N, CA, C and O atoms as CSV, one atom per row, in Angstrom:
chain,resi,resn,atom,element,x,y,z
A,1,MET,N,N,0.986,-1.085,0.019
A,1,MET,CA,C,0.055,0.002,0.007
A,1,MET,C,C,1.124,1.606,0.166
A,1,MET,O,O,2.052,1.948,0.900
A,2,GLY,N,N,0.371,2.230,-0.936
A,2,GLY,CA,C,1.720,3.580,-0.869
A,2,GLY,C,C,1.137,4.722,-0.090
A,2,GLY,O,O,0.007,4.665,0.393
A,3,SER,N,N,1.830,5.631,0.008
A,3,SER,CA,C,1.265,6.335,0.770
A,3,SER,C,C,1.238,7.868,-0.065
A,3,SER,O,O,1.668,8.958,0.312
A,4,SER,N,N,0.526,7.463,-1.402
A,4,SER,CA,C,1.427,8.600,-2.161
A,4,SER,C,C,-0.048,10.065,-1.759
A,4,SER,O,O,-0.993,9.628,-1.101
A,5,VAL,N,N,-0.081,10.704,-1.926
A,5,VAL,CA,C,-0.834,11.867,-1.510
A,5,VAL,C,C,-2.385,11.720,-2.226
A,5,VAL,O,O,-3.546,11.998,-1.924
A,6,HIS,N,N,-1.801,11.230,-3.131
A,6,HIS,CA,C,-2.895,11.178,-4.412
A,6,HIS,C,C,-3.676,9.523,-4.448
A,6,HIS,O,O,-3.896,8.941,-5.511
A,7,SER,N,N,-3.893,9.159,-3.590
A,7,SER,CA,C,-4.260,8.174,-3.204
A,7,SER,C,C,-5.522,8.234,-3.404
A,7,SER,O,O,-5.935,9.394,-3.433
A,8,ASP,N,N,-6.576,7.158,-3.607
A,8,ASP,CA,C,-8.094,7.280,-3.618
A,8,ASP,C,C,-8.295,7.570,-2.035
A,8,ASP,O,O,-9.186,8.341,-1.678
A,9,ARG,N,N,-7.550,7.011,-1.209
A,9,ARG,CA,C,-8.532,7.422,0.065
A,9,ARG,C,C,-7.816,8.836,0.701
A,9,ARG,O,O,-8.337,9.215,1.749
A,10,TYR,N,N,-6.818,9.561,0.250
A,10,TYR,CA,C,-6.532,10.539,0.959
A,10,TYR,C,C,-7.011,11.566,-0.566
A,10,TYR,O,O,-6.911,12.749,-0.240
A,11,GLN,N,N,-7.352,11.469,-1.656
A,11,GLN,CA,C,-8.342,12.110,-2.416
A,11,GLN,C,C,-9.737,12.219,-1.758
A,11,GLN,O,O,-10.569,13.062,-2.093
A,12,ALA,N,N,-9.913,11.316,-0.817
A,12,ALA,CA,C,-11.393,11.399,-0.242
A,12,ALA,C,C,-11.682,12.304,0.681
A,12,ALA,O,O,-12.564,13.159,0.768
A,13,PHE,N,N,-10.403,11.836,1.656
A,13,PHE,CA,C,-10.298,12.918,2.762
A,13,PHE,C,C,-10.030,14.293,2.397
A,13,PHE,O,O,-9.995,15.011,3.396
A,14,LEU,N,N,-9.840,14.873,1.367
A,14,LEU,CA,C,-9.470,15.965,0.740
A,14,LEU,C,C,-10.760,16.940,0.583
A,14,LEU,O,O,-11.001,18.120,0.838
A,15,LYS,N,N,-11.500,15.785,0.006
A,15,LYS,CA,C,-12.638,16.028,-0.329
A,15,LYS,C,C,-13.776,16.266,1.010
A,15,LYS,O,O,-14.536,17.217,1.194
A,16,ARG,N,N,-13.660,15.578,1.471
A,16,ARG,CA,C,-14.361,15.601,3.104
A,16,ARG,C,C,-13.477,17.361,3.706
A,16,ARG,O,O,-14.004,18.153,4.486
A,17,LEU,N,N,-12.335,17.504,3.167
A,17,LEU,CA,C,-11.576,18.410,4.034
A,17,LEU,C,C,-12.696,19.915,3.812
A,17,LEU,O,O,-13.128,20.738,4.620
A,18,ARG,N,N,-12.864,19.748,2.332
A,18,ARG,CA,C,-12.863,20.948,1.745
A,18,ARG,C,C,-14.719,21.385,1.913
A,18,ARG,O,O,-15.310,22.464,1.941
A,19,ALA,N,N,-15.191,19.899,1.998
A,19,ALA,CA,C,-16.592,20.063,2.066
A,19,ALA,C,C,-16.916,20.664,3.791
A,19,ALA,O,O,-17.682,21.554,4.159
A,20,ALA,N,N,-16.104,19.879,4.503
A,20,ALA,CA,C,-16.764,20.940,6.183
A,20,ALA,C,C,-15.939,22.426,5.994
A,20,ALA,O,O,-16.523,23.332,6.588
A,21,ARG,N,N,-15.207,22.679,5.575
A,21,ARG,CA,C,-14.995,24.295,5.318
A,21,ARG,C,C,-16.303,24.864,4.971
A,21,ARG,O,O,-17.046,25.606,5.615
A,22,ARG,N,N,-16.443,24.204,3.484
A,22,ARG,CA,C,-17.725,24.990,2.946
A,22,ARG,C,C,-19.301,24.749,3.839
A,22,ARG,O,O,-20.342,25.379,3.654
A,23,GLU,N,N,-19.078,23.749,4.725
A,23,GLU,CA,C,-20.694,23.711,5.656
A,23,GLU,C,C,-20.331,24.429,6.812
A,23,GLU,O,O,-21.194,24.460,7.689
A,24,ALA,N,N,-18.997,25.165,7.089
A,24,ALA,CA,C,-18.936,26.039,8.350
A,24,ALA,C,C,-18.605,27.665,7.492
A,24,ALA,O,O,-18.182,28.679,8.046
A,25,GLY,N,N,-18.916,27.520,6.145
A,25,GLY,CA,C,-19.234,28.769,5.827
A,25,GLY,C,C,-18.217,29.436,5.745
A,25,GLY,O,O,-18.389,30.640,5.554
A,26,LEU,N,N,-16.887,28.958,5.848
A,26,LEU,CA,C,-15.514,29.697,6.146
A,26,LEU,C,C,-15.022,30.035,4.543
A,26,LEU,O,O,-15.362,29.352,3.577
A,27,THR,N,N,-14.343,30.968,4.493
A,27,THR,CA,C,-13.670,30.480,2.829
A,27,THR,C,C,-11.869,30.205,3.957
A,27,THR,O,O,-11.587,30.088,5.150
A,28,GLN,N,N,-11.193,30.221,2.765
A,28,GLN,CA,C,-9.632,29.768,2.980
A,28,GLN,C,C,-9.576,30.964,3.664
A,28,GLN,O,O,-9.520,30.761,4.877
A,29,GLN,N,N,-9.569,32.168,3.355
A,29,GLN,CA,C,-8.572,33.448,3.909
A,29,GLN,C,C,-9.080,33.431,5.594
A,29,GLN,O,O,-8.347,33.815,6.506
A,30,GLU,N,N,-10.530,32.886,5.795
A,30,GLU,CA,C,-11.011,33.110,6.873
A,30,GLU,C,C,-10.374,31.992,8.037
A,30,GLU,O,O,-10.153,32.204,9.229
A,31,VAL,N,N,-10.166,30.732,7.245
A,31,VAL,CA,C,-10.100,29.610,8.372
A,31,VAL,C,C,-8.310,30.206,8.952
A,31,VAL,O,O,-7.878,30.227,10.104
A,32,ALA,N,N,-7.454,30.713,7.385
A,32,ALA,CA,C,-6.175,31.392,7.580
A,32,ALA,C,C,-5.926,31.598,8.454
A,32,ALA,O,O,-5.206,30.888,9.156
A,33,ALA,N,N,-6.468,32.764,8.804
A,33,ALA,CA,C,-6.928,33.670,9.903
A,33,ALA,C,C,-7.061,33.602,11.431
A,33,ALA,O,O,-6.563,34.127,12.427
A,34,GLN,N,N,-8.014,32.660,11.097
A,34,GLN,CA,C,-8.132,31.817,12.523
A,34,GLN,C,C,-7.256,30.943,13.394
A,34,GLN,O,O,-7.152,30.984,14.619
A,35,LEU,N,N,-6.529,29.994,12.371
A,35,LEU,CA,C,-5.301,29.431,12.895
A,35,LEU,C,C,-3.837,30.226,12.694
A,35,LEU,O,O,-2.783,29.627,12.906
A,36,GLY,N,N,-3.859,31.350,12.350
A,36,GLY,CA,C,-2.845,31.971,12.361
A,36,GLY,C,C,-1.511,31.532,11.469
A,36,GLY,O,O,-0.332,31.740,11.754
A,37,VAL,N,N,-2.096,30.816,10.221
A,37,VAL,CA,C,-1.482,30.483,8.931
A,37,VAL,C,C,-1.909,31.417,7.738
A,37,VAL,O,O,-2.975,32.019,7.611
A,38,PRO,N,N,-0.709,31.392,6.805
A,38,PRO,CA,C,-1.008,32.300,5.190
A,38,PRO,C,C,-2.566,31.320,4.811
A,38,PRO,O,O,-3.049,30.307,5.315
A,39,GLN,N,N,-3.004,32.264,3.637
A,39,GLN,CA,C,-4.134,31.271,2.805
A,39,GLN,C,C,-3.373,30.142,2.459
A,39,GLN,O,O,-3.714,29.009,2.796
A,40,SER,N,N,-2.356,30.387,1.802
A,40,SER,CA,C,-1.719,29.387,0.644
A,40,SER,C,C,-1.368,28.301,1.670
A,40,SER,O,O,-1.197,27.204,1.138
A,41,TYR,N,N,-1.179,28.325,3.341
A,41,TYR,CA,C,-1.190,26.896,3.620
A,41,TYR,C,C,-2.758,26.196,3.463
A,41,TYR,O,O,-2.925,24.996,3.246
A,42,ILE,N,N,-3.858,27.188,3.619
A,42,ILE,CA,C,-5.084,26.286,3.281
A,42,ILE,C,C,-5.266,25.330,2.534
A,42,ILE,O,O,-5.616,24.162,2.702
A,43,SER,N,N,-4.841,26.281,1.219
A,43,SER,CA,C,-5.288,25.866,-0.343
A,43,SER,C,C,-4.035,25.169,-0.706
A,43,SER,O,O,-3.799,25.062,-1.910
A,44,LYS,N,N,-3.268,24.719,0.071
A,44,LYS,CA,C,-2.002,23.747,-0.120
A,44,LYS,C,C,-2.713,22.241,0.578
A,44,LYS,O,O,-2.996,21.247,-0.090
A,45,CYS,N,N,-2.926,22.403,2.257
A,45,CYS,CA,C,-3.630,21.094,2.380
A,45,CYS,C,C,-4.855,20.635,1.567
A,45,CYS,O,O,-4.906,19.413,1.423
A,46,GLU,N,N,-5.803,21.306,1.030
A,46,GLU,CA,C,-6.470,21.096,0.493
A,46,GLU,C,C,-6.839,20.937,-0.809
A,46,GLU,O,O,-7.950,20.832,-1.329
A,47,SER,N,N,-5.466,20.936,-1.364
A,47,SER,CA,C,-5.060,20.296,-2.773
A,47,SER,C,C,-4.350,19.395,-2.662
A,47,SER,O,O,-4.072,18.808,-3.708
A,48,GLY,N,N,-3.702,18.850,-1.278
A,48,GLY,CA,C,-3.020,17.703,-1.565
A,48,GLY,C,C,-1.918,17.980,-1.767
A,48,GLY,O,O,-1.054,17.107,-1.694
A,49,GLU,N,N,-1.570,19.431,-2.119
A,49,GLU,CA,C,0.229,19.426,-1.834
A,49,GLU,C,C,0.889,19.455,-0.745
A,49,GLU,O,O,2.009,18.959,-0.623
A,50,ARG,N,N,0.227,20.069,0.200
A,50,ARG,CA,C,0.512,20.030,1.208
A,50,ARG,C,C,-0.093,18.709,2.015
A,50,ARG,O,O,-1.207,18.327,1.657
A,51,ARG,N,N,0.623,17.942,3.156
A,51,ARG,CA,C,-0.124,16.478,3.592
A,51,ARG,C,C,-0.280,17.291,4.887
A,51,ARG,O,O,0.483,18.092,5.426
A,52,VAL,N,N,-1.895,16.696,5.332
A,52,VAL,CA,C,-2.060,17.229,6.883
A,52,VAL,C,C,-1.946,16.002,8.000
A,52,VAL,O,O,-2.430,14.871,7.960
A,53,ASP,N,N,-1.165,16.615,8.961
A,53,ASP,CA,C,-1.040,15.601,10.583
A,53,ASP,C,C,-2.184,15.646,10.886
A,53,ASP,O,O,-3.104,16.419,10.621
A,54,VAL,N,N,-2.054,14.465,11.664
A,54,VAL,CA,C,-3.326,14.517,12.692
A,54,VAL,C,C,-2.993,15.497,13.906
A,54,VAL,O,O,-3.515,15.096,14.946
A,55,ILE,N,N,-2.417,16.426,14.020
A,55,ILE,CA,C,-2.671,17.670,14.935
A,55,ILE,C,C,-3.433,18.782,14.074
A,55,ILE,O,O,-4.181,19.610,14.593
A,56,GLU,N,N,-3.166,18.715,12.704
A,56,GLU,CA,C,-3.471,19.958,12.198
A,56,GLU,C,C,-5.325,19.282,11.805
A,56,GLU,O,O,-6.411,19.858,11.868
A,57,LEU,N,N,-5.016,18.108,11.484
A,57,LEU,CA,C,-6.720,17.752,11.049
A,57,LEU,C,C,-7.598,18.087,12.441
A,57,LEU,O,O,-8.747,18.522,12.366
A,58,ALA,N,N,-6.970,17.852,13.629
A,58,ALA,CA,C,-7.448,18.152,15.102
A,58,ALA,C,C,-8.239,19.836,14.987
A,58,ALA,O,O,-9.328,20.115,15.488
A,59,ASP,N,N,-7.428,20.707,14.265
A,59,ASP,CA,C,-7.580,21.910,14.158
A,59,ASP,C,C,-8.726,22.013,13.598
A,59,ASP,O,O,-9.842,22.248,14.061
A,60,PHE,N,N,-8.250,21.762,12.267
A,60,PHE,CA,C,-9.199,21.927,11.187
A,60,PHE,C,C,-10.741,21.190,11.822
A,60,PHE,O,O,-11.731,21.900,11.649
A,61,ALA,N,N,-10.951,19.988,12.449
A,61,ALA,CA,C,-12.252,19.382,12.497
A,61,ALA,C,C,-12.749,20.315,14.175
A,61,ALA,O,O,-13.874,19.883,14.423
A,62,ALA,N,N,-12.351,21.323,15.281
A,62,ALA,CA,C,-12.997,21.889,15.621
A,62,ALA,C,C,-12.790,23.311,15.579
A,62,ALA,O,O,-12.797,23.989,16.606
A,63,LEU,N,N,-12.569,23.888,14.200
A,63,LEU,CA,C,-12.801,24.825,13.389
A,63,LEU,C,C,-14.263,24.996,13.103
A,63,LEU,O,O,-15.014,25.945,13.329
A,64,TYR,N,N,-14.453,23.912,12.587
A,64,TYR,CA,C,-15.389,23.098,11.377
A,64,TYR,C,C,-16.316,22.404,12.212
A,64,TYR,O,O,-17.360,21.882,11.821
A,65,ASN,N,N,-15.899,22.423,13.334
A,65,ASN,CA,C,-17.531,21.681,14.422
A,65,ASN,C,C,-17.729,20.392,13.826
A,65,ASN,O,O,-18.877,19.998,13.620
A,66,LYS,N,N,-16.453,19.494,13.441
A,66,LYS,CA,C,-16.960,18.277,12.962
A,66,LYS,C,C,-16.248,17.329,13.879
A,66,LYS,O,O,-15.144,17.770,14.201
A,67,PRO,N,N,-16.601,15.914,14.509
A,67,PRO,CA,C,-15.672,15.216,14.938
A,67,PRO,C,C,-14.733,14.904,13.680
A,67,PRO,O,O,-14.894,15.171,12.489
A,68,LEU,N,N,-13.426,14.074,14.527
A,68,LEU,CA,C,-12.564,13.552,13.900
A,68,LEU,C,C,-12.558,12.310,12.656
A,68,LEU,O,O,-11.722,12.105,11.776
A,69,SER,N,N,-13.949,11.525,12.996
A,69,SER,CA,C,-14.326,10.646,12.360
A,69,SER,C,C,-15.154,11.309,11.120
A,69,SER,O,O,-15.082,10.533,10.167
A,70,TYR,N,N,-15.701,12.144,10.888
A,70,TYR,CA,C,-16.266,12.866,9.601
A,70,TYR,C,C,-15.083,12.938,8.275
A,70,TYR,O,O,-15.516,13.182,7.149
A,71,PHE,N,N,-13.634,12.719,8.475
A,71,PHE,CA,C,-12.880,12.928,7.835
A,71,PHE,C,C,-12.186,11.389,7.792
A,71,PHE,O,O,-11.056,11.319,7.309
A,72,ALA,N,N,-12.834,10.143,8.288
A,72,ALA,CA,C,-11.906,8.648,8.105
A,72,ALA,C,C,-12.320,8.099,6.764
A,72,ALA,O,O,-13.438,7.604,6.623
A,73,TYR,N,N,-11.779,8.144,6.148
A,73,TYR,CA,C,-11.690,6.992,5.329
A,73,TYR,C,C,-12.663,5.867,5.627
A,73,TYR,O,O,-12.657,5.548,6.816
A,74,GLY,N,N,-13.574,5.120,4.785
A,74,GLY,CA,C,-14.376,4.229,5.065
A,74,GLY,C,C,-16.050,4.188,5.486
A,74,GLY,O,O,-16.932,3.345,5.652
A,75,GLN,N,N,-15.844,5.931,5.551
A,75,GLN,CA,C,-17.283,6.522,6.262
A,75,GLN,C,C,-17.768,6.830,4.140
A,75,GLN,O,O,-17.154,6.758,3.076
A,76,ARG,N,N,-19.210,7.170,4.600
A,76,ARG,CA,C,-19.947,7.007,3.644
A,76,ARG,C,C,-19.482,8.760,2.895
A,76,ARG,O,O,-19.510,9.781,3.583
A,77,ASP,N,N,-19.249,8.750,2.016
A,77,ASP,CA,C,-19.332,9.696,1.171
A,77,ASP,C,C,-20.107,11.102,1.560
A,77,ASP,O,O,-21.232,11.073,1.061
A,78,PRO,N,N,-19.850,12.402,2.338
A,78,PRO,CA,C,-20.933,13.154,2.550
A,78,PRO,C,C,-21.579,13.551,1.542
A,78,PRO,O,O,-22.806,13.575,1.635
A,79,LEU,N,N,-21.005,13.927,0.431
A,79,LEU,CA,C,-21.063,13.963,-1.022
A,79,LEU,C,C,-21.762,13.772,-2.002
A,79,LEU,O,O,-22.078,14.532,-2.917
A,80,GLU,N,N,-22.050,12.542,-1.765
A,80,GLU,CA,C,-22.568,11.502,-2.568
A,80,GLU,C,C,-24.270,11.502,-2.220
A,80,GLU,O,O,-24.749,11.256,-1.113
A,81,ALA,N,N,-24.829,11.750,-3.124
A,81,ALA,CA,C,-26.352,11.758,-3.134
A,81,ALA,C,C,-26.972,10.325,-2.542
A,81,ALA,O,O,-26.443,9.219,-2.661
A,82,SER,N,N,-28.197,10.625,-1.891
A,82,SER,CA,C,-28.741,9.459,-1.014
A,82,SER,C,C,-29.150,8.613,-2.004
A,82,SER,O,O,-29.660,7.530,-1.719
């Protein structure tokens, strides 16, 4: 099993990360300001250019008011139609 940031599993995670921000009604700039990082950092995290570690994920989850399990691979894709 490879560790590519472009794996299907990681792509599914990135989709959830972007969806969580949008559901929270926040722009990348607003998230960056609240986390004390540049907007480019958020963009790189969401695009997969920068891999997100568990501590960063906990920060995103808290800001987006989502449980960590929301981002877990294997969960039903929140963007798929019922």
